[in-house]
C-alpha positions in Angstrom: 0.0 0.0 0.0 1.5 3.3 -1.0 1.4 6.1 1.6 1.0 9.7 0.7 2.2 12.6 2.8 -1.5 13.6 2.8 -1.9 15.7 -0.4 -5.0 17.7 0.4 -6.5 19.8 -2.4 -9.3 22.3 -3.0 -8.8 24.7 -0.1 -9.9 28.2 -0.7 -7.4 31.0 -0.7 -7.8 33.6 2.0 -7.2 33.8 5.7 -7.2 36.6 8.2 -5.4 37.1 11.5 -6.2 34.7 14.2 -3.4 35.8 16.6 -2.2 39.3 16.8 1.4 40.0 16.2 3.4 43.2 15.8 0.4 45.3 16.6 -2.2 43.5 14.6 -5.7 43.2 16.1 -6.5 40.0 17.9 -10.2 38.9 17.4 -12.0 37.9 20.6 -12.3 34.2 21.0 -15.7 33.3 19.5 -15.6 36.0 16.9 -16.4 34.6 13.4 -13.7 35.0 10.8 -14.3 36.7 7.4 -16.4 34.8 4.9 -13.5 34.2 2.5 -11.2 32.6 5.2 -9.2 29.6 3.9 -10.3 26.3 5.3 -7.0 25.6 7.2 -6.9 23.2 10.1 -5.1 24.0 12.3 -5.6 27.7 11.9 -2.3 29.6 11.5 -1.2 32.3 14.0 -1.4 35.2 11.5 -2.5 35.5 7.9 -2.4 38.6 5.7 -4.1 38.4 2.4 -2.2 40.0 -0.6 -3.0 40.3 -4.3 -2.7 37.7 -6.9 -1.9 34.0 -7.0 1.0 31.6 -7.7 0.8 28.7 -10.1 2.1 25.4 -8.7 2.6 23.8 -12.1 5.5 23.9 -14.6 9.1 24.8 -14.0 10.0 26.3 -10.6 13.5 27.4 -9.7 14.3 25.7 -6.3 16.7 27.6 -4.0 17.6 26.4 -0.6 20.5 26.5 1.9 19.8 23.1 3.6 22.2 20.1 3.4 22.2 17.7 0.5 20.3 15.1 2.5 17.8 17.6 3.7 17.4 19.0 0.1 16.6 15.5 -1.1 13.9 15.0 1.6 12.3 18.4 0.7 12.3 17.6 -3.0 10.6 14.3 -2.3 8.0 16.0 -0.1 7.3 18.7 -2.7 7.2 16.2 -5.6 4.4 14.3 -3.8 2.6 17.5 -2.8 2.8 19.2 -6.3 3.4 16.5 -8.9 2.8 19.0 -11.8 5.6 21.2 -10.6 9.2 20.6 -11.9 12.0 21.8 -9.6 15.2 22.7 -11.4 17.8 25.5 -11.6 15.8 27.4 -14.2 12.4 29.0 -14.3 11.1 32.5 -13.8 9.2 31.6 -10.7 11.2 30.9 -7.5 10.6 28.5 -4.6 13.0 29.5 -1.9 13.2 27.4 1.3 15.7 28.5 3.9 16.8 27.6 7.4 17.5 30.7 9.4 19.1 30.9 12.9 16.8 31.7 15.8 16.4 35.4 16.5 18.0 36.7 19.7 16.4 40.1 19.8 14.5 41.0 23.0 11.3 41.1 21.1 10.4 37.8 19.6 7.4 36.5 17.9 5.9 33.1 18.7 7.5 31.4 15.6 10.9 32.8 16.6 10.6 30.9 19.9 9.5 27.6 18.5 11.5 25.2 16.4 8.2 24.2 14.8 7.4 27.7 13.7 7.7 29.0 10.2 7.1 32.1 7.9 5.5 31.7 4.5 5.2 34.5 1.9 3.6 33.9 -1.4 3.7 36.3 -4.4 2.8 35.7 -8.1 6.5 35.1 -8.8 8.0 33.8 -5.5 7.4 31.6 -2.6 9.6 32.2 0.4 9.4 29.6 3.3 11.7 30.2 6.3 12.1 28.4 9.6 14.8 27.7 12.2 14.5 23.9 11.8 13.5 21.2 9.4 10.3 20.7 11.5 9.3 24.3 10.8 9.9 23.9 7.1 7.9 20.6 7.1 4.9 22.3 8.7 5.2 25.2 6.3 4.9 22.8 3.4 1.8 21.3 5.0 0.2 24.8 5.0 1.3 25.4 1.4 -0.5 22.1 0.5 -3.7 23.2 2.3 -3.7 26.5 0.4 -3.5 24.9 -3.1 -6.6 24.8 -5.2 -6.6 23.4 -8.7 -2.8 24.0 -9.1 -2.8 27.5 -7.7 -2.2 29.1 -4.3 -3.5 32.6 -3.3 -0.9 35.2 -2.3 -0.5 35.8 1.4 1.9 36.3 4.3 1.8 33.8 7.1 3.6 33.7 10.5 2.9 30.5 12.4 3.9 28.4 15.4 2.2 26.0 17.7 0.7 27.0 21.1 1.6 23.7 22.7 4.7 21.5 22.3 2.8 18.2 22.7 0.0 17.5 20.3 -0.9 13.8 20.4 -3.2 10.9 19.8 -3.3 7.6 21.6 -4.3 4.5 19.7 -5.2 1.4 21.7 -3.6 -1.6 20.0 -4.3 -4.1 22.8 -8.1 -4.3 22.8 -7.9 -4.6 19.0 -4.8 -5.2 17.0 -4.3 -2.7 14.1 -2.0 -3.7 11.2 1.2 -1.8 10.7 -0.1 -0.3 7.4 -3.1 1.1 9.1 -0.9 2.9 11.6 1.2 4.3 8.8 -2.0 5.7 7.2 -2.9 7.5 10.4 0.6 9.0 10.6 0.0 10.6 7.2 -3.1 12.3 8.6 -1.4 13.4 11.7 1.5 15.0 9.8 -1.0 16.9 7.7 -2.7 18.2 10.9 0.7 19.2 12.4 0.3 16.6 15.2 3.6 15.4 16.7 3.0 12.5 19.1 1.6 9.0 18.5 1.1 7.1 21.8 0.7 3.4 21.2 -1.1 1.4 24.0 0.7 -1.9 23.3 -0.1 -4.0 26.3 -3.2 -4.7 28.4 -5.4 -7.7 29.6 -6.7 -8.1 26.1 -3.3 -8.9 24.5 0.4 -8.1 24.5 1.3 -6.6 21.1 5.1 -6.1 21.0 7.6 -8.8 20.4 9.9 -9.1 23.4 12.8 -11.5 22.5 13.7 -12.3 26.1 10.1 -13.2 26.9 8.6 -14.9 23.8 5.6 -16.3 25.7 4.1 -12.8 25.9 3.2 -12.9 22.3 3.1 -16.7 21.8 0.4 -17.1 24.5 -1.5 -13.8 24.7 -1.3 -11.9 21.3 -4.1 -14.2 20.1 -7.5 -14.8 21.7 -10.8 -16.5 21.3 -13.4 -14.1 19.9 -13.3 -11.8 16.9 -14.2 -8.7 19.0 -13.3 -7.6 22.5 -16.9 -8.2 23.6 -16.9 -11.7 22.3 -13.6 -12.4 24.1 -15.1 -11.1 27.4 -18.3 -13.2 26.9 -16.3 -16.3 26.3 -14.3 -16.1 29.5 -11.4 -13.9 28.4 -9.5 -16.9 27.0 -6.1 -16.5 25.2 -5.1 -18.7 22.3 -2.2 -19.6 20.1 -2.0 -18.3 16.5 -2.7 -21.8 15.1 -5.8 -22.4 17.3 -9.2 -22.6 15.6 -11.0 -19.2 15.8 -7.9 -17.4 17.1 -7.8 -13.6 16.3 -5.2 -10.9 17.0 -1.6 -10.4 16.3 1.5 -8.5 17.4 4.2 -6.2 16.0 7.6 -7.6 15.4 10.5 -5.4 16.5 11.1 -4.7 12.8 7.5 -3.6 12.4 7.9 -1.1 15.2 11.2 0.2 13.8 9.4 0.8 10.5 6.6 2.7 12.3 9.1 4.7 14.3 11.1 5.6 11.1 8.0 6.5 9.1 6.8 8.7 11.9 10.2 10.4 12.3 10.2 11.3 8.6 7.0 13.2 9.4 8.4 14.7 12.6 6.2 12.6 14.8 7.5 10.8 17.9 6.1 7.4 18.8 5.6 6.9 22.5 5.2 3.3 23.7 3.0 2.3 26.7 3.8 -0.8 28.7 1.2 -1.2 31.4 2.3 -1.7 35.0 1.4 -2.8 37.7 -2.3 -3.2 36.7 -3.9 -4.2 33.4 -1.4 -7.1 33.3 -3.6 -10.2 33.2 -1.9 -11.2 29.9 1.6 -11.1 31.6 0.4 -13.2 34.5 -1.1 -15.7 32.0 2.3 -16.0 30.2 4.4 -15.8 33.3 2.3 -16.8 36.3 5.3 -16.7 38.7 4.9 -12.9 38.7 1.5 -13.2 40.3 0.9 -12.5 44.0 0.8 -15.5 46.4 -2.6 -16.7 47.7 -4.6 -15.3 44.8 -7.9 -17.1 44.5 -9.4 -15.5 41.4 -8.4 -13.8 38.2 -6.1 -10.9 38.9 -4.5 -8.2 36.7 -1.9 -6.8 39.1 1.7 -7.7 39.1 3.2 -8.7 42.4 5.2 -5.7 43.7 6.7 -7.8 46.5 8.4 -10.2 44.1 11.8 -9.0 43.0 11.4 -11.0 39.8 8.7 -8.5 38.8 11.3 -5.8 38.6 13.7 -8.0 36.7 11.0 -8.7 34.2 9.9 -5.0 33.8 13.5 -3.7 33.4 14.3 -6.4 30.8 11.2 -5.5 28.9 11.9 -1.8 29.0 15.4 -2.3 27.7 14.0 -3.9 24.6 11.4 -1.1 24.4 14.0 1.6 24.6 16.1 -0.1 21.9 13.2 0.3 19.5 11.7 3.6 20.6 14.0 6.6 20.8 11.2 8.7 22.4 12.2 10.8 25.4 9.0 9.6 27.1 8.1 6.1 28.0 4.6 5.5 29.3 4.1 3.0 32.1 0.3 3.2 32.4 -0.3 3.0 36.2 -4.1 3.3 36.0 -6.8 1.3 37.6 -4.7 -1.2 39.5 -7.1 -2.9 41.9 -4.3 -3.5 44.5 -6.6 -6.0 46.2 -4.2 -9.0 46.1 -1.4 -7.0 47.6 -3.2 -6.7 51.0 -3.1 -10.5 51.4 0.2 -11.3 49.6 3.0 -12.2 52.1 5.6 -10.9 49.7 3.9 -7.5 49.2 3.3 -7.1 52.9 6.9 -7.9 53.6 7.9 -5.2 51.0 5.6 -2.7 52.6 7.1 -3.4 56.0 10.7 -3.2 54.7 10.1 0.1 52.9 8.0 1.7 55.7 4.9 1.9 53.5 1.5 2.2 55.1 -1.0 1.7 52.2 -1.2 -0.3 49.0 -1.3 3.0 47.2 2.2 3.8 48.6 3.2 0.3 47.4 2.3 1.2 43.8 4.1 4.5 44.2 7.2 2.5 45.3 7.0 0.6 42.0 6.6 3.8 40.0 9.6 5.4 41.7 11.8 2.4 40.9 10.7 2.4 37.3 11.4 6.1 37.1 14.9 5.8 38.4 15.5 3.0 35.9 14.2 5.1 33.0 16.0 8.2 34.2 19.2 6.2 34.3 18.8 5.5 30.6 18.0 9.2 29.7 14.3 8.7 29.5 11.3 10.3 31.3 8.4 8.3 32.8 4.8 9.2 31.9 1.8 7.7 33.7 -1.9 8.2 34.0 -3.0 10.4 36.8 -3.4 7.5 39.3 0.4 7.7 39.7 -0.4 10.8 41.9 -1.7 8.4 44.6 0.7 7.4 47.3 3.5 9.7 46.3 4.3 11.0 42.9 7.7 10.0 41.5 9.9 13.1 41.5 10.5 13.5 37.7 7.3 11.9 36.3 5.0 13.5 33.7 1.3 13.1 34.4 -1.4 12.4 31.8 -4.6 13.8 33.4 -7.6 11.7 32.2 -10.0 11.7 35.2 -10.8 15.3 34.7 -8.2 18.1 35.0 -7.9 18.1 38.8 -5.0 15.5 38.8 -3.1 17.5 36.2 -3.5 20.7 38.1 -2.3 19.1 41.3 0.7 17.8 39.5 1.6 21.2 38.0 1.4 22.7 41.5 4.0 20.2 42.6 6.2 21.3 39.7 5.5 18.4 37.3 4.8 18.6 33.6 1.4 17.5 32.5 -0.4 16.4 29.3 -4.1 17.1 29.5 -6.4 14.4 28.2 -9.6 14.6 30.2 -12.3 12.1 29.2 -15.0 14.7 28.7 -13.1 16.5 26.0 -10.5 14.1 24.7 -11.8 10.5 24.7 -12.6 9.6 21.2 -14.2 6.2 22.1 -17.4 8.0 23.1 -20.5 8.5 21.0 -20.1 11.6 18.8 -23.8 12.0 17.9 -27.3 11.0 19.1 -26.2 7.6 20.5 -29.0 5.4 19.1 -28.0 6.6 15.6 -24.4 5.5 16.1 -22.5 2.2 16.3 -21.9 1.1 19.9 -19.4 3.2 21.7 -18.0 3.3 25.2 -19.7 5.2 28.0 -21.0 8.6 27.0 -21.1 11.3 24.4 -18.5 13.8 23.1 -19.5 15.8 20.1 -17.1 17.7 17.8 -18.3 20.9 19.3 -17.6 19.7 22.9 -14.1 18.6 21.9 -13.4 21.9 20.1 -14.4 23.8 23.2 -11.5 22.5 25.2 -8.4 24.6 26.1 -5.7 22.6 28.0 -4.4 25.6 30.0 -7.8 27.4 30.0 -7.7 30.3 32.4 -5.0 28.7 34.6 -2.3 31.1 36.0 1.0 31.2 34.3 2.7 29.4 37.2 0.5 26.4 36.4 0.1 26.9 32.6 3.8 26.7 32.0 3.8 23.1 33.0 1.0 22.1 30.6 2.9 20.5 27.7 -0.2 20.1 25.6 -3.1 17.7 25.0 -3.9 14.3 23.6 -6.9 12.6 22.1 -7.4 9.0 23.2 -9.1 6.2 21.2 -9.7 3.1 23.4 -10.9 0.3 21.2 -13.1 -2.0 23.3 -16.0 -1.1 21.1 -14.0 -0.5 17.9 -13.6 -3.8 15.9 -12.7 -2.6 12.4 -10.3 -0.2 10.7 -13.2 1.8 9.1 -14.9 2.1 12.5 -11.6 3.3 14.0 -11.3 6.1 11.5 -15.0 6.9 12.0 -14.2 7.5 15.7 -11.0 9.4 15.1 -12.3 11.9 12.4 -13.4 14.6 12.5 -12.8 15.0 16.3 -9.1 14.6 15.8 -9.2 17.9 13.8 -10.4 19.7 16.9 -7.6 18.1 19.0 -5.1 19.3 16.4 -6.4 22.8 16.3 -6.6 23.0 20.1 -3.0 22.0 20.3 -1.7 24.3 17.6 -3.8 27.5 17.3 -3.3 30.4 19.7 -6.7 32.0 19.1 -9.8 29.9 18.1 -12.7 31.0 16.0 -16.3 30.3 16.9 -17.5 26.8 16.5 -19.6 27.5 13.4 -16.5 28.6 11.5 -14.5 25.6 12.7 -17.3 23.3 11.7 -17.4 24.7 8.2 -13.7 24.1 7.8 -14.1 20.6 9.3 -16.9 19.8 6.7 -14.5 20.6 3.9 -11.7 18.5 5.4 -14.2 15.6 5.9 -14.7 15.5 2.1 -10.9 15.5 1.6 -10.5 12.6 4.0 -13.1 10.6 2.1 -11.4 11.4 -1.2 -8.1 10.0 0.4 -9.7 6.7 1.5 -10.5 7.5 5.1 -13.9 6.8 6.7 -14.9 9.8 8.9 -18.2 10.4 10.7 -20.4 12.5 8.3 -21.0 15.8 10.0 -23.7 16.7 7.5 -25.9 14.0 9.1 -25.3 15.1 12.7 -28.4 15.1 14.9 -26.7 16.8 17.8 -27.5 17.3 21.5 -30.5 16.0 23.3 -33.4 18.5 22.7 -34.4 18.6 26.4 -31.0 20.0 27.3 -31.6 23.1 25.2 -34.6 24.3 27.3 -35.3 25.1 30.9 -38.2 23.3 32.5 -40.8 25.1 34.6 -42.7 23.0 37.2 -43.9 23.0 40.8 -40.6 21.7 42.4 -38.2 24.1 40.7 -36.0 25.8 43.4 -37.6 23.9 46.3 -35.7 22.3 49.2 -34.5 18.7 48.7 -33.5 16.4 51.5 -31.2 13.5 50.5 -31.8 10.3 52.5 -29.1 8.7 50.5 -26.1 10.7 49.2 -25.2 11.4 45.6 -21.8 10.4 44.5 -19.1 13.0 45.2 -17.7 12.6 41.7 -21.1 13.1 40.0 -22.7 15.9 42.0 -24.2 17.9 39.1 -25.0 21.2 40.7 -25.3 19.8 44.2 -28.3 19.6 46.5 -30.5 21.6 44.1 -29.6 19.7 41.0 -32.8 17.6 40.8 -35.1 20.7 40.9 -33.1 23.3 38.9 -35.1 23.0 35.7 -32.1 21.8 33.8 -32.1 18.5 31.8 -29.1 16.5 31.0 -27.8 15.7 27.5 -26.2 12.7 26.0 -23.2 13.0 28.3 -23.7 11.8 31.9 -20.7 14.0 32.9 -22.2 17.2 31.5 -23.0 18.7 35.0 -26.8 18.1 34.8 -26.9 14.4 35.6 -26.5 13.4 39.2 -25.1 10.0 40.0 -26.0 7.5 42.8 -24.0 4.4 43.8 -24.8 4.1 47.5 -26.8 1.1 48.9 -30.2 2.9 48.6 -29.3 4.7 45.3 -31.8 7.6 44.8 -33.9 8.5 47.8 -34.9 12.2 48.2 -37.8 14.2 49.7 -38.9 17.4 48.0 -40.7 20.1 50.0 -43.1 22.1 47.8 -43.6 24.6 50.7 -47.4 24.1 50.8 -49.9 21.5 49.9 -50.4 21.5 46.1 -52.6 19.5 43.8 -50.5 16.9 41.8 -51.2 15.3 38.5 -47.7 14.3 37.1 -44.4 13.3 38.7 -41.7 12.1 36.3 -37.9 11.7 36.1 -35.6 10.7 33.3 -32.9 8.1 33.8 -29.7 7.6 31.9 -28.5 4.2 30.8 -25.0 3.3 29.4 -24.4 -0.4 29.9 -20.7 -0.2 29.0 -20.3 2.3 31.8 -22.4 0.2 34.2 -25.2 2.8 34.4 -28.7 1.3 34.3 -32.2 2.5 34.5 -33.9 1.7 37.8 -35.4 -1.7 38.6 -37.8 -0.2 41.1 -39.4 3.2 41.6 -41.5 4.3 44.5 -43.2 7.6 45.2 -44.6 8.6 48.6 -46.4 11.8 49.6 -47.1 13.6 52.8 -48.8 16.7 54.1 -46.6 17.1 57.2 -43.3 15.5 56.2 -43.7 12.8 58.9 -46.5 10.5 57.8 -46.1 9.3 54.2 -48.5 7.4 52.1 -47.5 5.4 49.0 -48.6 7.1 45.8 -47.0 4.8 43.3 -44.7 1.8 43.3 -43.5 0.0 40.2 -40.9 -2.6 39.2 -39.2 -2.5 35.8 -37.2 -4.9 33.8 -33.7 -3.5 33.1 -33.2 -4.0 29.4 -29.4 -4.3 28.7 -29.9 -5.2 25.1 -29.7 -1.4 24.4 -26.4 0.0 25.5 -27.5 3.6 25.6 -30.8 5.3 26.2 -32.6 7.9 28.3 -35.9 6.5 29.8 -38.6 8.6 31.4 -40.6 7.0 34.3 -43.7 8.9 35.3 -46.8 8.8 37.5 -50.0 10.4 36.3 -53.1 10.8 38.4 -54.7 13.1 41.0 -53.4 13.8 44.5 -52.6 16.5 47.0 -49.4 16.9 49.1 -46.6 19.2 50.3 -43.8 16.6 50.5 -42.9 14.1 47.8 -40.4 11.3 48.5 -38.9 9.8 45.4 -37.0 6.5 45.5 -35.2 4.6 42.7 -33.4 1.4 43.3 -31.1 -0.8 41.3 -31.7 -4.5 40.4 -29.5 -7.5 40.4 -27.0 -5.9 38.0 -26.3 -3.2 40.6 -24.4 -0.4 38.9 -25.1 3.4 38.9 -28.3 5.3 38.7 -28.3 8.7 37.1 -31.1 11.2 36.9 -31.3 14.9 36.0 -34.6 16.3 37.2 -37.7 15.3 39.2 -40.5 17.1 37.5 -43.7 17.8 39.4 -46.8 19.2 37.8 
């Protein structure tokens, strides 16, 4: 399969300033750009339209000051981008590409400070591209490509540089194995979008995907499994298989495969970051090498034994081979969602805790993280972990990926650590991107293109914190993504928003971005990609767009069972604030309950009122273990002491539908001042989420 350096055509020709420089006006965030703005993603820092256009066909005199090897690379890049253009020493039109030393004047522009920045000037006779590094020149060529329309580019002056140094995407290769050629195809798209980090999630319970020569059983025994999809594998007992077994599916990357991916990425100025999970998400390791399991384990476990010194021998040997393949400064060790349960009963773990003076199993995990960090630091590398590595004690030089919201990342920056922001609500690409029943099954909740585009990693954080925000990353976990076409459907166009949020200093309003994304969607399709079709987007839940008026709005609510601290919505008044939730249970309107009694509240209407309707909507996402209630009871009272049952119903919890919002209501005639509303879970347990108890 031939790979293109993403030759996108048919972009219109004019762009106006997005970021002020040298006295130019900076439009307020949200201000719509001019109607003739070019459809560039990511938007450049500054753009000044000038008169005329340049033809990108025929003879062009090529002038450059780069080395012979660099010149050859540039010529190859330009030949793919503009096949009708002949570069030679003749020609009346000139293409000049120059490396220039960084400026040292006191007043510097953004592109002066960044090795990824560039300046591009196009006239009817000349194209001048300048940068302080080959990275900058590469990104300048990407912009020149975007400006081309039918063999011509409009004349303009551009100064550009990224806002954040880290602009990444994570692809989960464990839950589903993606062929090498497919990864190379995504690297082409990333290069076009000026993204510079590909994070490969190579190991997890669902399969070990990297050849480790010292431990061949990792791939021999766990790279293949029973079940064509992750769901089938789970339903059939999470059984591993050998390649030759009947019905086996999966695969792994040889070390040569990974070297090819790393080299292909490097040619596009993308760094590939490997993730080797530890100490949790390691059931596949324990299957291949059961001696690394804790003692006295009675059931399936995914945590490595931290008390066993052989665990550290194994991890260090694996990481040596990883570092031989991946030159990345960063090595990701996961660190998320370790259960730590076996450690409390394991004699070796308890002995380790006693010897090291550790009081909790969280501190035991922190001990492992610190040891791994010292090992990586000794080899000139930096450890990255998900924000769970903050628990216990954060390793002194670690970089944190903040996924459970932004709080962990902010806490890490305050302690002086660098952070990559990747909060689930804005950066998790495995979520539904449109009205969920209209979409293929996804994981958990909803994240539209608009919601993704709204995110700013540093936001309004003070400079003391913002300086530690390296950038952001979009994550595609693939439990519910079984095919390559589906994978691209989940990546695009939301990855366009991640790219712009990482590069552009000043964003336009969403309507303008959506227009640019629509155009790029068509280009993606023309290049053999399979994006979600924005033109068919249904959008947010209609109820969320209006404010309800009913008898209970603003009334006092007494909680007989608490709501979950991590899903409080707006607090004690959330169920009577007139605000409905949308397709995202984390949108601040849905309140979550996980306690023994789940939902149990009393609403005080202030005086006895006639009642004819009491209803509540409940959220269901089976993949997130959120279910509609199995039982709903409504009681009423005049004095708040003596209650009578108004309604009581049992419901069958239908898990055949992964996602839905179901309204449960009572209709009739009654009078009362106090209404006690109860909703209980069934045999499945799980969460109950509701947004409003409406009383009419």
